[in-house]
Backbone as CSV, one residue per row, in Angstrom:
resi,resn,N_x,N_y,N_z,CA_x,CA_y,CA_z,C_x,C_y,C_z
1,UNK,95.183,71.984,101.321,95.714,72.974,100.403,96.938,72.375,99.710
2,UNK,96.913,72.426,98.408,98.011,71.872,97.625,99.057,72.955,97.344
3,UNK,100.318,72.619,97.522,101.398,73.555,97.234,102.222,72.992,96.085
4,UNK,102.308,73.756,95.028,103.070,73.377,93.844,104.373,74.160,93.865
5,UNK,105.486,73.503,93.630,106.799,74.170,93.682,106.895,75.321,92.690
6,UNK,106.245,75.178,91.528,106.311,76.253,90.528,105.363,77.388,90.852
7,UNK,104.164,77.051,91.301,103.143,78.070,91.464,102.922,78.508,92.904
8,UNK,103.419,77.789,93.886,103.236,78.194,95.268,101.851,77.841,95.773
9,UNK,101.376,78.552,96.770,100.089,78.288,97.402,98.956,78.803,96.525
10,UNK,97.925,77.996,96.353,96.711,78.379,95.629,96.975,78.854,94.208
11,UNK,98.021,78.372,93.585,98.244,78.680,92.178,98.964,79.980,91.898
12,UNK,99.345,80.739,92.915,100.066,81.982,92.677,101.566,81.710,92.626
13,UNK,102.220,82.278,91.632,103.670,82.145,91.509,104.318,82.878,92.675
14,UNK,105.311,82.277,93.267,105.929,82.874,94.446,106.673,84.167,94.126
15,UNK,107.474,84.178,93.086,108.273,85.375,92.812,108.840,85.336,91.405
16,UNK,109.025,86.526,90.874,109.782,86.679,89.632,111.186,87.090,90.029
17,UNK,112.135,86.231,89.781,113.529,86.557,90.083,114.230,87.122,88.856
18,UNK,113.639,86.902,87.693,114.246,87.276,86.435,113.503,88.478,85.841
19,UNK,114.171,89.606,85.742,113.549,90.824,85.244,113.087,90.681,83.794
20,UNK,113.835,89.964,82.984,113.464,89.801,81.571,112.144,89.041,81.437
21,UNK,111.981,88.010,82.254,110.737,87.228,82.231,109.558,88.098,82.674
22,UNK,109.754,88.887,83.715,108.703,89.769,84.206,108.363,90.829,83.159
23,UNK,109.373,91.403,82.540,109.131,92.427,81.524,108.308,91.867,80.366
24,UNK,108.613,90.659,79.959,107.874,90.008,78.879,106.408,89.842,79.258
25,UNK,106.142,89.380,80.491,104.765,89.185,80.950,104.023,90.520,81.074
26,UNK,104.695,91.554,81.555,104.064,92.875,81.670,103.704,93.401,80.279
27,UNK,104.630,93.276,79.333,104.356,93.722,77.964,103.188,92.956,77.353
28,UNK,103.115,91.650,77.622,101.989,90.841,77.135,100.673,91.364,77.691
29,UNK,100.671,91.716,78.964,99.455,92.238,79.599,98.967,93.488,78.877
30,UNK,99.878,94.433,78.644,99.473,95.672,77.994,99.128,95.456,76.521
31,UNK,99.771,94.505,75.866,99.456,94.193,74.467,98.077,93.549,74.329
32,UNK,97.646,92.801,75.344,96.397,92.053,75.274,95.235,92.702,76.017
33,UNK,95.442,93.905,76.551,94.407,94.590,77.319,94.221,95.991,76.764
34,UNK,92.966,96.408,76.593,92.707,97.770,76.134,93.236,98.756,77.169
35,UNK,93.779,99.878,76.678,94.423,100.847,77.567,93.505,101.303,78.692
36,UNK,92.241,101.537,78.379,91.329,102.043,79.415,90.806,100.935,80.328
37,UNK,91.265,99.704,80.119,90.860,98.592,80.979,92.019,98.037,81.808
38,UNK,93.187,98.635,81.718,94.351,98.179,82.490,94.200,98.625,83.938
39,UNK,94.417,97.688,84.850,94.319,97.980,86.278,95.467,97.301,87.020
40,UNK,95.711,97.766,88.226,96.746,97.168,89.080,96.388,95.713,89.384
41,UNK,95.141,95.465,89.746,94.742,94.092,90.076,94.725,93.219,88.825
42,UNK,94.345,93.788,87.686,94.392,93.032,86.444,95.808,92.622,86.080
43,UNK,96.753,93.526,86.284,98.162,93.220,86.035,98.630,92.099,86.965
44,UNK,98.288,92.214,88.238,98.695,91.187,89.199,98.129,89.824,88.808
45,UNK,96.855,89.777,88.453,96.250,88.507,88.047,96.935,87.939,86.817
46,UNK,97.241,88.797,85.850,97.907,88.342,84.633,99.287,87.762,84.947
47,UNK,99.966,88.376,85.912,101.297,87.904,86.300,101.232,86.666,87.189
48,UNK,100.039,86.342,87.696,99.891,85.178,88.562,100.302,85.443,89.989
49,UNK,100.223,86.704,90.409,100.591,87.076,91.775,99.450,87.876,92.389
50,UNK,99.537,88.126,93.673,98.533,88.946,94.349,98.900,90.423,94.222
51,UNK,97.925,91.284,94.495,98.227,92.725,94.485,99.208,93.078,95.601
52,UNK,99.174,92.314,96.686,100.135,92.538,97.781,101.552,92.235,97.305
53,UNK,101.708,91.139,96.562,103.030,90.800,96.022,103.482,91.858,95.027
54,UNK,102.553,92.333,94.193,102.889,93.390,93.235,103.378,94.635,93.974
55,UNK,102.703,94.981,95.065,103.114,96.133,95.874,104.497,95.898,96.483
56,UNK,104.764,94.672,96.910,106.096,94.349,97.446,107.164,94.517,96.368
57,UNK,106.861,94.076,95.143,107.797,94.282,94.026,108.042,95.772,93.815
58,UNK,106.958,96.540,93.880,107.054,97.995,93.685,107.910,98.626,94.780
59,UNK,107.929,98.004,95.948,108.737,98.507,97.066,110.170,97.986,97.042
60,UNK,110.506,97.155,96.037,111.886,96.741,95.863,112.279,95.420,96.490
61,UNK,111.328,94.577,96.875,111.682,93.321,97.536,112.413,92.341,96.621
62,UNK,112.254,92.486,95.307,112.901,91.571,94.362,114.069,92.235,93.632
63,UNK,114.487,93.384,94.102,115.617,94.075,93.489,115.188,95.265,92.657
64,UNK,116.155,96.092,92.317,115.881,97.343,91.621,115.359,97.156,90.201
65,UNK,115.830,96.128,89.479,115.356,95.903,88.112,113.866,95.603,88.089
66,UNK,113.437,94.731,88.970,112.015,94.372,89.032,111.204,95.547,89.574
67,UNK,111.746,96.260,90.537,111.074,97.452,91.066,110.813,98.451,89.939
68,UNK,111.809,98.705,89.106,111.674,99.642,87.996,110.581,99.183,87.037
69,UNK,110.565,97.894,86.693,109.571,97.373,85.757,108.154,97.543,86.292
70,UNK,107.969,97.250,87.558,106.632,97.377,88.166,106.228,98.843,88.260
71,UNK,107.155,99.710,88.662,106.846,101.144,88.724,106.448,101.676,87.350
72,UNK,107.158,101.239,86.321,106.835,101.670,84.960,105.460,101.154,84.543
73,UNK,105.144,99.926,84.896,103.833,99.358,84.564,102.720,100.120,85.280
74,UNK,102.911,100.436,86.545,101.910,101.193,87.299,101.755,102.588,86.702
75,UNK,102.841,103.176,86.230,102.770,104.482,85.576,101.971,104.397,84.278
76,UNK,102.109,103.298,83.540,101.312,103.100,82.324,99.825,103.015,82.667
77,UNK,99.515,102.336,83.764,98.123,102.257,84.208,97.622,103.644,84.585
78,UNK,98.436,104.394,85.309,98.081,105.760,85.703,97.843,106.642,84.481
79,UNK,98.702,106.515,83.471,98.542,107.322,82.250,97.211,107.008,81.565
80,UNK,96.845,105.738,81.525,95.557,105.360,80.943,94.393,105.947,81.720
81,UNK,94.506,105.957,83.054,93.452,106.550,83.878,93.370,108.058,83.680
82,UNK,94.526,108.716,83.522,94.519,110.158,83.268,93.814,110.468,81.950
83,UNK,94.114,109.693,80.916,93.450,109.891,79.627,91.947,109.672,79.754
84,UNK,91.593,108.659,80.517,90.176,108.357,80.735,89.499,109.520,81.460
85,UNK,90.185,110.125,82.410,89.637,111.251,83.161,89.445,112.464,82.258
86,UNK,90.411,112.703,81.382,90.326,113.840,80.465,89.167,113.667,79.483
87,UNK,88.964,112.439,79.019,87.945,112.166,78.008,86.651,111.611,78.598
88,UNK,86.446,111.819,79.889,85.301,111.208,80.567,83.972,111.722,80.021
89,UNK,83.063,110.789,79.892,81.676,111.124,79.551,80.847,110.561,80.686
90,UNK,80.203,111.424,81.392,79.446,110.968,82.548,80.187,111.307,83.826
91,UNK,80.035,110.461,84.800,80.566,110.703,86.131,82.022,110.224,86.242
92,UNK,82.952,111.116,86.593,84.366,110.738,86.693,84.773,110.162,88.047
93,UNK,83.824,109.968,88.956,84.158,109.568,90.324,84.978,108.286,90.386
94,UNK,84.613,107.284,89.611,85.338,106.017,89.634,86.782,106.170,89.188
95,UNK,86.998,106.969,88.149,88.352,107.201,87.652,89.179,107.970,88.684
96,UNK,88.564,108.962,89.310,89.260,109.730,90.347,89.627,108.809,91.510
97,UNK,88.700,107.951,91.914,88.963,106.986,92.993,90.144,106.089,92.629
98,UNK,90.157,105.596,91.399,91.249,104.723,90.959,92.582,105.468,90.983
99,UNK,92.603,106.710,90.524,93.844,107.484,90.534,94.338,107.730,91.962
100,UNK,93.422,107.931,92.877,93.825,108.123,94.273,94.449,106.852,94.830
101,UNK,93.923,105.699,94.441,94.400,104.435,94.999,95.566,103.832,94.227
102,UNK,95.603,104.017,92.929,96.694,103.460,92.113,97.901,104.385,92.136
103,UNK,97.647,105.673,91.975,98.741,106.610,91.760,98.997,107.539,92.941
104,UNK,98.236,107.393,94.008,98.470,108.225,95.180,97.999,109.659,95.045
105,UNK,97.093,109.903,94.097,96.557,111.257,93.958,95.821,111.626,95.239
106,UNK,95.820,112.924,95.559,95.145,113.417,96.751,94.428,114.712,96.433
107,UNK,93.356,114.955,97.164,92.689,116.246,97.090,93.457,117.195,98.000
108,UNK,93.856,118.330,97.468,94.560,119.331,98.267,93.773,120.630,98.241
109,UNK,93.799,121.304,99.351,93.162,122.605,99.435,94.169,123.553,100.056
110,UNK,94.503,124.610,99.341,95.444,125.596,99.854,94.660,126.715,100.536
111,UNK,95.059,127.016,101.754,94.424,128.091,102.507,95.508,129.107,102.828
112,UNK,95.266,130.342,102.441,96.240,131.399,102.689,95.619,132.401,103.646
113,UNK,96.308,132.655,104.737,95.837,133.607,105.730,96.784,134.792,105.714
114,UNK,96.205,135.978,105.521,97.030,137.195,105.492,96.586,138.130,106.602
115,UNK,97.550,138.794,107.154,97.273,139.790,108.177,97.191,141.155,107.500
116,UNK,96.234,141.959,107.984,96.115,143.292,107.401,96.702,144.351,108.319
117,UNK,97.659,143.943,109.132,98.386,144.910,109.949,97.797,145.148,111.322
118,UNK,96.836,144.380,111.760,96.327,144.579,113.108,96.627,143.347,113.956
119,UNK,96.593,143.554,115.260,96.923,142.483,116.192,95.653,142.011,116.884
120,UNK,95.513,140.716,117.022,94.358,140.164,117.718,94.793,139.851,119.143
121,UNK,94.038,140.412,120.093,94.339,140.213,121.501,93.129,139.564,122.144
122,UNK,93.381,138.523,122.882,92.307,137.830,123.577,92.411,138.172,125.056
123,UNK,91.465,138.973,125.553,91.478,139.390,126.966,90.402,138.661,127.760
124,UNK,90.324,137.390,127.590,89.354,136.600,128.336,90.008,136.169,129.642
125,UNK,89.394,136.525,130.774,89.993,136.114,132.035,89.975,134.593,132.178
126,UNK,91.040,134.054,132.703,91.160,132.602,132.909,90.945,132.307,134.398
127,UNK,90.292,131.197,134.647,90.144,130.854,136.072,91.510,130.568,136.686
128,UNK,91.634,130.875,137.959,92.889,130.642,138.646,93.158,129.154,138.743
129,UNK,94.401,128.790,138.524,94.800,127.391,138.645,94.958,127.045,140.111
130,UNK,94.520,125.872,140.494,94.632,125.429,141.888,95.809,124.558,142.091
């Protein structure tokens, strides 16, 4: 396995330390990719990093400036997926799956239980404890 000082292991850049450089690359990605084709993994590949590294950036490992840039980029991807979901023709399952994984969307079900003024009593005899 060859390790290059600029690109790191297997051709992936080790880190973006400069927020301006990262911002330029992120903007290039969105300028050169159709809105409905932008993905988290596509962004990572364009930046020359893994999706794991992108997630680490999103978690703040490279500082707040880089964290903000990555969060904003992921939000742009999410916005494109939302538009795609609104304008979907056919089955929206793939878009919903992507939103759950990219943006943390979840299926929620609210259950409301109301009492109508009576008490439930359970008079089942229990076996004696030994």
